[in-house]
C-alpha positions in Angstrom: -10.3 10.8 -9.2 -11.4 9.4 -5.9 -8.3 7.8 -4.3 -7.6 5.9 -1.1 -4.1 5.4 0.3 -3.4 3.3 3.4 -0.3 3.7 5.5 -0.5 7.5 4.8 1.1 8.9 8.0 4.7 8.3 7.2 7.3 7.5 4.5 6.1 6.6 1.1 2.4 6.9 1.9 2.8 10.4 3.3 4.6 11.5 0.2 2.2 9.7 -2.1 -0.8 11.5 -0.6 0.9 14.8 -0.8 1.8 14.4 -4.4 -1.6 13.0 -5.4 -3.3 16.0 -3.8 -1.3 18.4 -5.9 -3.9 17.7 -8.6 -7.0 19.6 -7.5 -9.1 17.2 -9.5 -8.2 14.4 -7.1 -9.8 13.7 -3.7 -7.7 11.6 -1.5 -8.5 9.7 1.7 -5.4 8.9 3.7 -5.8 6.0 6.2 -3.4 5.4 9.0 -3.3 4.8 12.8 -1.5 8.1 13.6 -4.1 10.8 13.6 -1.7 13.6 14.4 0.5 12.9 11.3 -2.6 12.6 9.1 -3.8 16.0 10.3 -0.3 17.4 9.6 -0.5 16.0 6.1 -4.0 17.4 5.6 -2.6 20.9 6.4 0.2 20.5 3.9 -2.2 19.7 1.0 -3.1 23.0 -0.5 -6.3 22.3 -2.4 -8.3 21.1 0.6 -8.7 17.7 -1.1 -7.2 15.4 1.5 -9.4 13.6 4.0 -7.8 12.2 7.1 -9.2 8.9 8.3 -7.5 7.5 11.4 -8.0 3.8 11.5 -6.1 0.6 12.4 -6.8 -1.8 9.5 -5.0 -4.7 11.3 -7.1 -4.7 14.4 -10.3 -2.9 13.7 -13.4 -4.2 12.0 -13.1 -3.0 8.4 -16.8 -2.8 7.9 -16.9 0.0 10.4 -15.0 2.2 7.9 -17.7 2.1 5.3 -19.9 4.9 6.8 -16.8 7.2 6.8 -16.0 6.4 3.2 -19.6 6.7 2.0 -19.8 10.1 3.5 -17.1 11.3 1.1 -17.0 8.9 -1.9 -19.8 7.3 -3.9 -17.2 5.4 -5.9 -13.5 4.6 -5.6 -11.2 5.0 -8.7 -7.9 4.1 -7.1 -6.9 2.2 -4.0 -3.2 2.0 -3.0 -2.6 -0.7 -0.3 0.6 0.8 1.1 0.4 0.0 4.8 3.1 -2.5 5.9 4.9 -4.0 8.8 8.5 -5.3 9.0 10.1 -7.0 11.9 13.8 -8.1 11.6 14.2 -11.2 13.7 15.8 -14.7 13.1 13.4 -17.4 12.0 13.9 -19.4 15.2 13.1 -16.4 17.3 9.8 -15.6 15.6 6.8 -16.5 17.6 3.3 -17.4 16.3 2.3 -13.9 17.3 5.1 -12.4 15.2 4.0 -14.3 12.1 0.3 -13.5 12.7 1.0 -9.8 13.0 3.1 -9.7 9.9 0.4 -11.4 7.9 -2.4 -9.4 9.6 -0.9 -6.1 8.4 0.7 -7.1 5.1 -1.9 -9.5 3.8 -5.1 -10.0 5.8 -5.8 -6.3 6.2 -5.6 -6.0 2.4 -7.9 -8.9 2.0 -10.5 -7.4 4.3 -10.3 -4.0 2.8 -10.7 -5.3 -0.8 -13.7 -7.4 0.2 -15.3 -4.4 2.0 -14.6 -1.9 -0.8 -15.5 -4.1 -3.7 -19.0 -2.6 -4.1 -17.6 0.9 -4.3 -15.0 0.3 -7.0 -15.7 2.0 -10.3 -16.7 -0.7 -12.7 -15.1 -0.7 -15.2 -12.0 1.4 -14.6 -10.9 1.0 -10.9 -7.2 0.4 -10.2 -5.9 -1.4 -7.1 -2.2 -1.0 -6.5 -0.6 -3.3 -3.9 2.7 -2.1 -2.6 4.8 -5.3 -2.4 8.5 -5.8 -1.9 11.5 -7.4 -3.7 11.7 -9.4 -0.6 8.5 -11.2 -1.8 9.5 -11.3 -5.4 10.3 -14.9 -6.6 14.0 -15.3 -7.5 15.2 -12.1 -5.9 17.9 -12.0 -3.2 16.6 -12.7 0.3 17.9 -11.6 3.6 18.3 -13.1 7.1 15.7 -12.0 9.6 13.0 -11.1 7.1 11.3 -14.4 6.6 7.9 -13.3 7.9 8.0 -10.0 6.0 9.1 -11.6 2.8 6.6 -14.5 3.0 3.7 -12.1 3.6 4.7 -9.9 0.7 5.0 -13.0 -1.5 1.4 -13.9 -0.6 0.3 -10.3 -1.5 1.9 -10.8 -4.9 0.1 -14.0 -5.5 -3.2 -12.5 -4.3 -2.7 -9.7 -6.9 -2.4 -12.3 -9.7 -5.5 -14.2 -8.5 -7.8 -11.2 -8.1 -6.8 -9.8 -11.5 -8.1 -12.9 -13.1 -11.2 -13.0 -10.9 -12.1 -9.4 -11.3 -11.2 -8.8 -15.0 -14.9 -9.2 -16.0 -15.7 -6.4 -13.6 -13.2 -4.1 -15.3 -11.2 -3.8 -12.1 -7.4 -3.8 -12.6 -5.0 -4.9 -9.9 -1.2 -4.7 -9.9 1.6 -5.1 -7.4 4.7 -3.0 -7.3 7.6 -4.9 -5.7 9.7 -2.1 -4.3 13.4 -2.4 -3.6 15.5 -0.3 -1.2 13.8 3.0 -0.2 15.2 5.1 2.6 12.3 4.8 5.0 12.1 3.9 8.7 11.2 0.3 7.6 14.4 0.1 5.6 16.4 1.4 8.5 14.9 -1.2 10.8 16.0 -4.0 8.4 19.3 -2.5 7.3 20.5 0.0 10.0 24.0 0.3 8.6 23.0 1.0 5.0 21.7 3.9 2.9 19.1 3.2 0.3 19.6 4.8 -3.1 16.0 6.1 -3.5 14.1 8.5 -1.3 10.4 8.3 -0.4 9.4 11.3 -2.5 11.0 9.9 -5.6 9.3 6.5 -5.4 6.0 8.2 -4.5 6.1 10.2 -7.7 6.4 6.9 -9.6 3.6 5.3 -7.6 1.3 8.3 -8.1 1.7 8.2 -11.8 1.3 4.4 -12.0 -1.8 4.4 -9.8 -3.5 6.8 -12.0 -2.5 5.5 -15.4 -0.8 2.0 -15.0 -4.0 0.1 -15.5 -4.2 1.2 -19.1 -1.2 -1.1 -19.8 -1.0 -3.6 -16.9 -3.3 -6.0 -15.1 -2.3 -8.8 -12.7 1.4 -7.9 -12.9 4.0 -8.1 -10.1 6.4 -5.4 -11.3 9.9 -5.1 -9.7 10.7 -1.4 -9.0 14.2 -1.5 -7.6 17.7 0.0 -8.1 19.0 -2.3 -5.4 18.0 -5.0 -2.8 19.1 -3.4 -0.6 
């Protein structure tokens, strides 16, 4: 499979790329801002099947990424939109810039990437996995300070449902995994006094399996994947 993972330089994304690359039949492009971490990840992957692509999806013109992708992939089987941003700040302290950055990373970068990559998706058969959050899952517990993050993840969930309907005739499946508490730097930022019950490598194993096979059973679903929140 030809697979792209965003937010690949740390946490869940780092572990996800590492695990996907354990299958020598997979070729994985890891996208993130941190070039050094991507190169470290590339060295860890034993089958020489990981391609490091340093890129800031939130601020760079996404069209400029196409020549790099085309030099490696003629088609894309799986895209995992894992890159995310969380800022813990009371609502009344959030500036317009704070809101714009949260939505730029968590929603608009996904929109731009999907629009750009659409011609390359395998039709039929491609699977897009959006990594959401229980913070954006309707009816789940919400937490003070996370309004911008939760609102942007809720928008990502709605986008997933909309595109599944719009793209079903193309044979492109798109699902959203609403993750609960995972022990990442992002979780520590939001809940510095707490310990999450799930580690990145554990959830990465689930996401890796789902990304490669989940579209056989699901399309347009926002699926809660959580032991706790937080």
